[in-house]
C-alpha positions as CSV (number, residue, x, y, z in Angstrom):
1,M,96.6,37.8,48.8
2,N,98.3,41.2,49.1
3,E,101.7,41.5,50.7
4,R,101.7,42.9,54.2
5,K,103.7,46.1,54.0
6,K,106.4,47.1,56.4
7,A,105.6,50.0,58.8
8,L,107.0,53.4,58.0
9,P,109.7,54.5,60.5
10,I,108.2,57.8,61.7
11,G,110.4,59.1,64.4
12,V,112.4,55.9,64.7
13,E,116.0,56.8,65.9
14,F,117.2,53.3,67.0
15,F,118.8,51.3,64.2
16,E,118.0,47.9,65.8
17,D,114.2,48.7,65.7
18,F,114.2,48.4,61.9
19,K,114.8,44.6,62.0
20,A,113.1,44.0,65.4
21,K,109.9,45.8,64.5
22,N,110.0,45.3,60.7
23,Y,110.2,48.9,59.6
24,Y,111.0,50.0,56.1
25,Y,114.6,51.0,55.9
26,V,116.4,53.1,53.3
27,D,119.9,51.5,53.3
28,K,122.5,54.0,54.3
29,T,125.0,51.5,55.7
30,A,127.5,52.3,52.9
31,F,128.1,55.5,55.0
32,I,130.1,53.3,57.3
33,T,132.4,52.2,54.5
34,E,133.0,55.7,53.2
35,F,133.5,57.1,56.7
36,L,136.2,54.5,57.6
37,E,138.0,55.3,54.4
38,T,138.1,59.1,55.0
39,K,137.7,59.6,58.7
40,G,139.8,61.8,61.0
41,I,140.3,61.5,64.7
42,V,137.4,64.0,65.3
43,N,134.7,64.2,62.7
44,L,131.8,66.7,62.5
45,F,128.8,66.3,60.2
46,T,126.5,69.3,60.0
47,R,123.0,69.0,58.4
48,P,119.6,70.6,58.9
49,R,117.2,68.9,61.4
50,R,115.2,65.9,60.3
51,F,117.8,64.7,57.8
52,G,118.7,61.4,59.5
53,K,121.6,62.5,61.7
54,S,120.4,60.7,64.9
55,L,119.6,57.5,63.0
56,N,123.0,57.5,61.4
57,M,124.7,58.0,64.7
58,D,122.8,55.0,66.2
59,M,123.7,53.0,63.1
60,F,127.4,53.7,63.9
61,K,126.8,52.7,67.5
62,S,125.1,49.4,66.5
63,F,128.0,48.6,64.1
64,F,131.1,49.5,66.1
65,E,130.1,48.6,69.7
66,V,131.4,45.5,71.4
67,G,128.7,42.9,71.6
68,T,126.7,44.1,68.6
69,D,124.2,41.9,66.9
70,A,125.8,41.2,63.4
71,S,122.4,40.0,62.1
72,L,121.2,43.7,62.1
73,F,123.4,44.3,59.0
74,E,122.6,41.1,57.1
75,G,121.5,41.9,53.5
76,L,122.6,45.5,53.8
77,D,125.3,47.2,51.7
78,I,127.9,47.1,54.5
79,S,127.6,43.3,54.8
80,K,129.3,43.0,51.3
81,E,132.4,44.6,52.8
82,T,133.5,41.3,54.6
83,E,137.1,42.4,55.4
84,L,135.9,45.7,56.8
85,C,133.3,44.1,58.9
86,E,135.8,41.6,60.3
87,Q,138.1,44.4,61.3
88,H,135.6,46.9,62.7
89,M,132.2,45.4,63.5
90,G,131.7,44.9,67.2
91,K,135.3,45.8,68.0
92,Y,135.1,49.1,70.0
93,P,133.8,50.3,73.3
94,V,131.4,53.1,72.4
95,I,130.2,56.1,74.3
96,S,127.0,57.5,72.8
97,L,125.4,60.8,73.8
98,S,122.7,63.0,72.4
99,L,122.8,66.6,73.7
100,K,119.4,67.5,72.3
101,D,117.8,67.7,75.8
102,V,120.6,69.6,77.5
103,E,118.7,72.8,78.1
104,G,116.8,74.8,80.7
105,G,115.7,78.3,81.5
106,D,119.0,78.9,83.4
107,F,122.5,77.5,83.4
108,E,122.0,75.5,86.6
109,T,119.2,73.5,85.0
110,A,121.1,72.8,81.8
111,Y,124.2,71.8,83.9
112,D,122.1,69.3,85.7
113,C,120.7,67.9,82.5
114,L,124.2,67.3,81.2
115,G,125.0,65.6,84.5
116,M,122.0,63.3,84.2
117,L,123.0,62.4,80.7
118,I,126.5,61.4,81.7
119,S,125.0,59.4,84.6
120,A,122.7,57.5,82.3
121,E,125.5,56.6,79.9
122,A,127.8,55.6,82.7
123,S,125.1,53.3,84.1
124,R,125.3,51.3,80.8
125,F,128.7,50.2,81.9
126,D,128.0,49.4,85.6
127,F,129.6,45.9,84.9
128,L,133.0,47.7,85.1
129,E,132.6,47.7,88.9
130,E,133.5,44.0,88.6
131,S,136.4,44.5,86.2
132,D,139.8,43.2,87.4
133,R,141.5,45.8,85.1
134,L,140.3,48.8,87.1
135,S,141.7,50.0,90.4
136,K,139.6,50.8,93.5
137,V,140.0,54.5,92.7
138,D,138.7,53.9,89.1
139,K,135.7,52.1,90.5
140,K,135.0,54.8,93.0
141,N,135.1,57.4,90.2
142,L,132.8,55.2,88.1
143,Q,130.3,55.1,90.9
144,Q,130.4,58.9,91.2
145,L,129.6,59.1,87.5
146,I,126.8,56.6,87.8
147,F,125.2,58.4,90.8
148,G,125.6,61.8,89.1
149,D,127.7,63.4,91.8
150,F,128.8,66.5,89.9
151,E,128.9,69.1,92.7
152,K,132.4,69.9,91.6
153,P,132.2,71.4,88.1
154,A,135.7,70.0,87.2
155,F,134.3,66.4,87.6
156,L,131.5,67.0,85.1
157,H,133.9,68.8,82.7
158,G,136.2,65.8,82.7
159,S,133.5,63.1,82.9
160,L,133.6,62.1,79.2
161,K,137.3,61.7,79.2
162,L,137.2,59.7,82.5
163,L,134.6,57.3,81.2
164,S,136.6,56.7,78.0
165,R,139.7,56.0,80.1
166,L,137.8,53.4,82.2
167,L,136.4,51.7,79.1
168,S,139.7,51.6,77.4
169,A,141.4,50.1,80.4
170,H,138.8,47.3,80.7
171,Y,138.7,46.4,77.0
172,G,142.3,47.0,76.2
173,R,141.5,49.1,73.2
174,R,140.6,52.7,72.5
175,V,137.0,54.0,72.5
176,V,134.6,55.5,69.9
177,I,132.8,58.6,71.1
178,L,129.5,59.6,69.4
179,I,127.9,63.0,70.2
180,D,124.6,63.8,68.5
181,E,123.2,67.4,68.3
182,Y,126.3,68.9,69.9
183,D,125.2,72.5,69.3
184,V,121.7,72.3,70.8
185,P,122.9,73.3,74.3
186,L,124.5,76.4,72.9
187,D,121.4,77.4,70.9
188,K,119.2,77.0,74.0
189,A,121.7,78.9,76.1
190,Y,121.8,81.8,73.6
191,Q,118.0,82.0,73.6
192,D,117.8,81.9,77.4
193,G,120.6,84.3,78.2
194,Y,123.4,82.1,79.6
195,Y,125.4,81.5,76.5
196,A,128.8,82.5,77.9
197,Q,128.5,80.0,80.8
198,M,127.4,77.2,78.4
199,V,130.3,77.8,76.0
200,K,132.8,77.4,78.8
201,L,131.2,74.1,79.9
202,I,130.9,72.6,76.5
203,R,134.3,73.7,75.4
204,S,135.9,72.1,78.5
205,F,133.7,69.0,78.3
206,L,134.5,68.3,74.6
207,S,138.1,69.5,74.7
208,Q,139.2,67.1,77.4
209,A,137.5,64.2,75.7
210,L,138.6,65.0,72.1
211,K,142.0,66.6,72.5
212,T,145.1,64.6,73.7
213,N,142.9,61.8,74.9
214,K,145.0,58.6,74.7
215,S,141.9,56.5,75.2
216,L,140.1,57.9,72.0
217,D,140.2,56.0,68.7
218,F,137.9,58.4,66.9
219,A,134.9,60.6,67.6
220,V,131.8,61.6,65.5
221,L,129.7,64.7,66.2
222,T,126.6,66.0,64.5
223,G,124.7,69.2,64.6
224,C,122.9,71.9,62.5
225,L,125.6,74.6,62.8
226,R,129.4,74.5,62.6
227,I,130.4,76.5,65.7
228,A,133.6,78.4,65.3
229,R,136.7,76.4,66.4
230,E,137.8,79.2,68.7
231,S,134.6,78.9,70.6
232,I,134.4,75.1,71.1
233,F,137.2,73.1,69.4
234,T,140.3,75.1,70.2
235,G,143.5,73.3,69.4
236,L,142.0,70.2,67.9
237,N,144.2,68.5,65.4
238,N,143.0,66.1,62.6
239,F,139.6,67.7,62.9
240,K,137.4,66.9,59.9
241,V,134.2,68.9,59.1
242,R,131.7,67.8,56.5
243,S,129.1,70.4,56.0
244,I,126.3,70.6,53.5
245,S,128.7,72.0,51.0
246,D,131.1,69.1,51.1
247,V,131.1,66.2,48.6
248,Q,132.2,63.4,51.0
249,C,129.3,61.4,52.5
250,A,126.8,63.8,51.0
251,E,124.2,61.2,49.9
252,Y,123.9,59.6,53.4
253,F,121.8,62.4,54.9
254,G,118.6,62.7,52.9
255,F,116.9,60.5,50.3
256,T,117.8,60.5,46.6
257,D,115.4,60.4,43.7
258,Q,115.9,56.7,43.3
259,E,115.3,56.0,47.0
260,V,112.1,57.9,47.0
261,R,110.9,56.2,43.8
262,E,111.6,52.8,45.4
263,M,109.7,53.7,48.6
264,L,106.7,54.9,46.6
265,R,106.8,51.8,44.4
266,Y,106.9,49.5,47.4
267,Y,103.8,51.2,48.9
268,E,102.1,51.3,45.4
269,V,101.8,55.0,45.2
270,E,104.5,55.7,42.6
271,E,102.1,58.0,40.6
272,R,102.5,60.6,43.4
273,F,106.3,60.9,42.7
274,P,106.0,64.3,40.9
275,D,104.2,65.8,43.9
276,M,106.8,64.4,46.3
277,K,109.5,66.0,44.2
278,D,107.8,69.3,44.0
279,W,107.2,69.5,47.7
280,Y,110.2,67.9,49.4
281,D,113.1,67.7,47.0
282,G,115.4,70.6,46.1
283,Y,118.2,70.3,48.6
284,H,121.7,70.3,47.2
285,F,124.3,68.7,49.5
286,G,127.8,68.6,48.0
287,D,127.2,67.3,44.5
288,V,124.0,65.4,45.4
289,D,120.3,66.4,45.2
290,V,118.3,65.1,48.1
291,Y,114.8,65.1,49.7
292,C,114.1,65.7,53.4
293,P,113.5,62.2,54.8
294,W,111.1,63.3,57.5
295,D,108.8,64.8,54.8
296,V,109.0,61.8,52.5
297,I,108.3,59.2,55.3
298,N,105.4,61.1,56.8
299,Q,103.8,61.9,53.5
300,C,104.2,58.3,52.2
301,D,102.4,57.2,55.4
302,L,99.4,59.4,54.4
303,L,99.5,58.2,50.8
304,R,99.5,54.5,51.6
305,V,96.1,55.2,53.4
306,S,94.8,57.4,50.6
307,K,96.5,57.7,47.2
308,D,94.8,61.1,46.8
309,A,95.9,62.5,50.1
310,P,97.0,66.2,49.8
311,M,100.6,67.1,50.3
312,R,101.3,68.6,53.7
313,S,104.0,70.4,55.5
314,H,105.8,68.1,57.9
315,W,109.3,69.5,58.5
316,E,107.8,72.9,59.4
317,N,105.8,71.4,62.3
318,S,108.6,69.4,63.7
319,S,110.3,72.4,65.4
320,S,110.0,76.1,65.7
321,N,111.0,78.4,62.9
322,A,112.2,81.3,65.0
323,I,115.1,82.0,62.7
324,I,112.7,83.3,60.0
325,R,111.2,85.7,62.5
326,D,114.7,86.9,63.5
327,I,115.7,87.7,59.9
328,L,112.4,89.6,59.3
329,E,112.6,91.6,62.5
330,D,116.2,92.6,61.7
331,A,115.7,93.0,58.0
332,T,117.1,96.0,56.2
333,E,115.4,97.3,53.1
334,A,118.0,95.4,51.0
335,T,117.3,92.2,52.9
336,K,113.5,92.7,52.4
337,G,114.1,93.0,48.7
338,E,116.2,89.8,48.6
339,I,113.5,87.9,50.5
340,E,111.0,89.1,47.9
341,T,113.4,87.8,45.2
342,L,113.5,84.4,46.9
343,I,109.7,84.1,47.3
344,S,109.4,84.9,43.6
345,G,111.4,81.8,42.8
346,E,114.7,83.5,42.0
347,A,118.1,83.2,43.5
348,V,120.2,85.5,45.6
349,E,124.0,85.4,45.7
350,K,125.5,85.5,49.1
351,E,128.8,84.9,50.9
352,I,128.3,82.1,53.5
353,I,130.3,82.0,56.7
354,P,131.2,78.4,57.4
355,E,131.9,78.9,61.1
356,L,129.5,80.7,63.3
357,T,129.4,82.1,66.8
358,Y,126.1,83.0,68.4
359,T,127.6,86.2,69.8
360,D,127.9,87.6,66.3
361,F,124.2,87.8,66.0
362,G,124.3,90.7,68.3
363,N,127.1,92.4,66.4
364,K,126.4,96.2,66.1
365,N,127.5,96.1,62.4
366,I,124.3,95.4,60.5
367,N,126.2,94.0,57.5
368,I,127.9,91.4,59.6
369,R,124.7,90.5,61.4
370,Q,122.9,90.1,58.1
371,T,125.7,87.8,56.7
372,Y,125.4,85.6,59.8
373,L,121.6,85.4,59.4
374,W,121.9,84.3,55.7
375,S,124.5,81.7,56.8
376,V,122.2,80.3,59.4
377,L,119.3,80.1,56.9
378,Y,121.6,78.1,54.6
379,S,123.0,75.8,57.3
380,T,119.6,75.0,58.8
381,G,117.8,74.1,55.5
382,Y,115.7,77.2,54.8
383,L,117.9,77.9,51.7
384,T,120.0,75.7,49.5
385,D,122.5,76.0,46.7
386,A,121.2,76.5,43.2
387,G,124.5,75.3,41.8
388,K,128.2,74.9,42.8
389,P,129.5,77.7,45.0
390,E,132.1,79.9,43.4
391,G,134.8,81.9,45.3
392,G,133.0,81.4,48.6
393,R,129.7,82.9,47.2
394,H,126.6,80.8,47.0
395,K,123.5,81.1,44.7
396,L,120.8,80.5,47.2
397,V,117.2,79.5,46.6
398,I,114.2,78.3,48.5
399,P,114.5,74.5,48.2
400,N,110.9,73.4,47.6
401,K,107.2,74.1,47.9
402,E,107.1,73.3,51.6
403,I,109.8,75.7,52.6
404,H,108.3,78.3,50.3
405,R,105.1,78.1,52.3
406,I,107.1,78.7,55.5
407,Y,108.5,81.9,54.1
408,E,105.1,83.1,53.0
409,N,103.3,82.2,56.2
410,K,106.0,83.7,58.5
411,I,106.1,86.9,56.4
412,R,102.4,87.3,56.9
413,T,102.7,86.7,60.6
414,W,105.4,89.3,60.8
415,F,103.4,91.7,58.7
416,E,100.3,91.3,60.9
417,D,102.3,91.9,64.0
418,Q,103.9,95.0,62.6
419,V,100.6,96.4,61.6
420,T,98.6,95.5,64.6
421,G,101.4,96.8,66.8
422,D,100.5,100.3,65.5
423,T,97.1,100.0,67.3
424,G,95.7,103.4,66.3
425,R,96.4,102.9,62.6
426,W,95.1,99.3,62.6
427,E,91.9,100.2,64.4
428,R,91.3,102.9,61.8
429,F,91.8,100.3,59.1
430,C,89.3,97.9,60.7
431,K,86.7,100.6,61.3
432,A,87.0,101.7,57.6
433,V,86.4,98.1,56.4
434,K,83.4,97.8,58.6
435,T,81.8,101.1,57.7
436,G,82.5,101.0,54.0
437,D,85.1,103.8,54.0
438,A,86.9,102.6,50.9
439,E,89.1,105.6,50.6
440,T,90.6,105.0,54.0
441,V,90.9,101.3,53.4
442,Q,92.9,102.0,50.3
443,E,95.1,104.6,52.0
444,L,96.0,102.5,55.0
445,F,96.5,99.2,53.1
446,N,98.9,101.0,50.8
447,A,100.8,102.3,53.8
448,F,101.0,98.8,55.2
449,L,102.2,97.4,51.8
450,S,105.0,100.0,51.6
451,E,106.4,98.7,54.9
452,S,106.0,95.0,54.2
453,I,107.8,92.4,52.2
454,S,105.8,91.8,49.1
455,I,106.0,89.5,46.1
456,R,108.0,90.6,43.0
457,D,106.4,90.9,39.6
458,T,108.2,88.0,38.0
459,A,107.2,84.9,36.2
460,V,105.4,83.6,39.2
461,R,101.8,82.6,38.3
462,K,99.1,85.2,38.6
463,E,97.2,83.0,41.1
464,K,100.3,82.9,43.3
465,K,100.5,86.7,43.4
466,E,96.8,87.0,44.2
467,N,97.2,84.5,47.0
468,F,100.0,86.5,48.5
469,F,97.9,89.7,48.7
470,H,94.9,87.8,49.7
471,G,96.8,86.4,52.7
472,L,98.1,89.8,53.8
473,F,94.6,91.4,53.8
474,L,93.1,88.3,55.5
475,G,95.7,88.4,58.3
476,L,94.8,92.0,59.1
477,L,91.1,91.2,59.4
478,R,91.6,88.1,61.4
479,A,93.5,90.0,64.1
480,E,90.1,91.6,65.0
481,G,89.0,88.8,67.3
482,S,85.3,89.6,67.4
483,W,84.8,89.2,63.7
484,I,84.0,86.0,61.8
485,V,86.4,85.9,58.8
486,K,86.2,83.1,56.2
487,S,88.7,82.5,53.3
488,N,87.6,81.0,50.0
489,A,84.1,80.4,51.5
490,E,81.3,79.0,49.4
491,S,78.7,81.6,48.7
492,G,76.2,81.9,45.9
493,T,77.5,80.0,42.9
494,G,81.2,80.2,43.7
495,Y,83.8,80.7,46.3
496,S,84.5,84.3,47.5
497,D,88.1,85.3,48.5
498,I,87.1,86.7,51.8
499,L,83.8,86.9,53.7
500,L,83.6,89.0,56.9
501,I,80.8,89.1,59.5
502,A,80.7,91.7,62.3
503,P,77.9,90.0,64.4
504,R,77.3,92.9,66.8
505,E,76.6,95.4,64.0
506,K,75.0,92.8,61.7
507,T,77.4,94.0,59.0
508,G,79.0,91.8,56.4
509,C,81.7,92.3,53.8
510,V,82.7,90.4,50.7
511,I,86.2,91.0,49.4
512,E,87.6,89.8,46.1
513,V,91.3,90.2,45.4
514,K,92.9,90.4,41.9
515,Y,96.4,90.9,40.7
516,A,96.8,93.8,38.3
517,E,99.2,92.5,35.7
518,N,101.6,95.3,34.6
519,G,99.6,97.8,36.7
520,A,96.3,97.4,34.9
521,F,94.2,98.4,37.9
522,D,91.0,99.3,36.1
523,A,90.8,95.9,34.4
524,A,91.5,94.1,37.6
525,L,89.0,96.0,39.6
526,K,86.3,95.4,36.9
527,E,87.1,91.7,37.0
528,A,86.8,91.6,40.8
529,T,83.5,93.5,41.0
530,E,81.9,91.6,38.1
531,Q,82.9,88.3,39.8
532,I,81.1,89.4,43.0
533,E,77.9,90.1,41.1
534,T,78.1,87.2,38.7
535,H,78.6,84.6,41.4
536,E,76.3,86.3,44.0
537,Y,78.9,86.2,46.7
538,T,76.7,88.2,49.0
539,A,74.1,85.4,49.2
540,F,75.7,83.8,52.2
541,L,75.8,87.1,54.1
542,R,72.1,87.7,53.4
543,Q,71.3,84.2,54.6
544,E,73.1,85.0,57.8
545,G,70.9,88.0,58.4
546,M,73.4,90.8,57.7
547,E,71.5,94.1,57.5
548,T,74.5,96.0,56.0
549,I,76.7,94.5,53.2
550,H,79.8,96.0,51.8
551,K,81.4,94.8,48.5
552,Y,85.1,95.4,48.0
553,G,87.2,94.7,44.9
554,L,91.0,94.9,45.5
555,A,93.5,95.2,42.6
556,C,97.1,94.8,43.8
557,Y,100.4,95.3,41.9
558,R,103.8,95.3,43.6
559,K,103.3,97.5,46.6
560,T,100.2,99.4,45.4
561,C,96.5,98.6,45.9
562,R,93.4,100.2,44.4
563,V,90.0,99.6,46.0
564,A,86.6,99.5,44.3
565,Y,83.5,99.7,46.6
566,E,79.8,99.3,46.5
567,K,77.2,99.0,49.2
568,E,74.3,96.6,48.7
């Protein structure tokens, strides 16, 4: 009888659920040991989204909090550290907050969200109302926290410090404060136009709790970005930051080769390891290479159902990718060239700014603005180190196939928007395609290519280059909402690159795209047109009743395209 496999923990953020609901767990509890050996009073870990920050924070809560269930850690790495467990497990009052939902279209809404968060956390400690170690005033303040009475801003600003004082007084020992996604409120505020107000609130909220707070033993914060100390953490002493460049604790965010192999072996799909590595590996944190856990878990879930399941993008769909759009809209010609280099599989060398302030994205100096954008791409996981940084400069590369697809797709979206934004020129292009005006098609597509970000003529496979130009041309046609446009559609005895149907005019087009290696346009055009004829790509259009059929061969090289045309 086959062993019943554990469920995969897709979206699980509560550590206790792994044992209670029998989820597969990649043991990261050794993180607790290394953290206790190297911690400061305030500790910040920055990692891209979906790399296990929230789960690690809940693991900390489960380990340190008074009244913890010690059985949660039985058989895990941390259980071998008996002296450490006796000294620290279940010994601390713990305040645990996630700021990921502190947002709103205006400051007032975000303010209320933070107030509700504090109220919910204070409600976990309503038993303090019966404590004989708290005064009547303390209990009145606790009730105010529980009921969310934050009309006076000063009370919300000092709420975290107040709650830590009440807990410390009751338990007779200092508290642990855990704050997950500390930078999300600032990101949302920047996007919605109330950044200055939110900076003041978060600065005061954190400063009171983390600086000169006698009730604090230690604090741990996580986020994607390291916000500059002068913006948020002014005056903090013993403040330790471990970013993606730091060696300490590097292997506890993300999965290693061995951990991925073990997971695939457990679910009996180990033969797909090369695909997993190609798609989801490639991140270099400190001196460790890691996979994105979100990708691995989601894809493994598909593979356990079907060993032949195609690889999919999971990380991309878990959040918006607005930062890619930002860098493209603000791209200089030099930046465009560097993005072309990245897409072609090469590295770019850049200085990375470790501390960021959102206001610098609006800096009038284009060079400063571009440096900040590269730094954000690196910090948020869209780029990674190709080796060890030297002298503050990093060799940056696209980590893996999934992220590469994001770059290609977002570039195409940007390209389409730029082109269709020039309505007159785009309409001329569409009319030319529909009427068989090959000369105008060639002229306008070349104009579009000159303004776009293309793919460099490097060692990238020919098919990859063809796919890139195929995607650009396809995007232009699909923007014409009244047409039926098919990509890689079966027709005749093969699959044509692009089939277009204009139903009102009963007009169809077949378009075959080739990459002209080393500028050999004539040979590429001949190959394209012969393929259309040999495989009878126009058969589908005739079956659909098209009265006029245009046949286009496209030969593309760098930022130049030649067009061959024939009417059937």
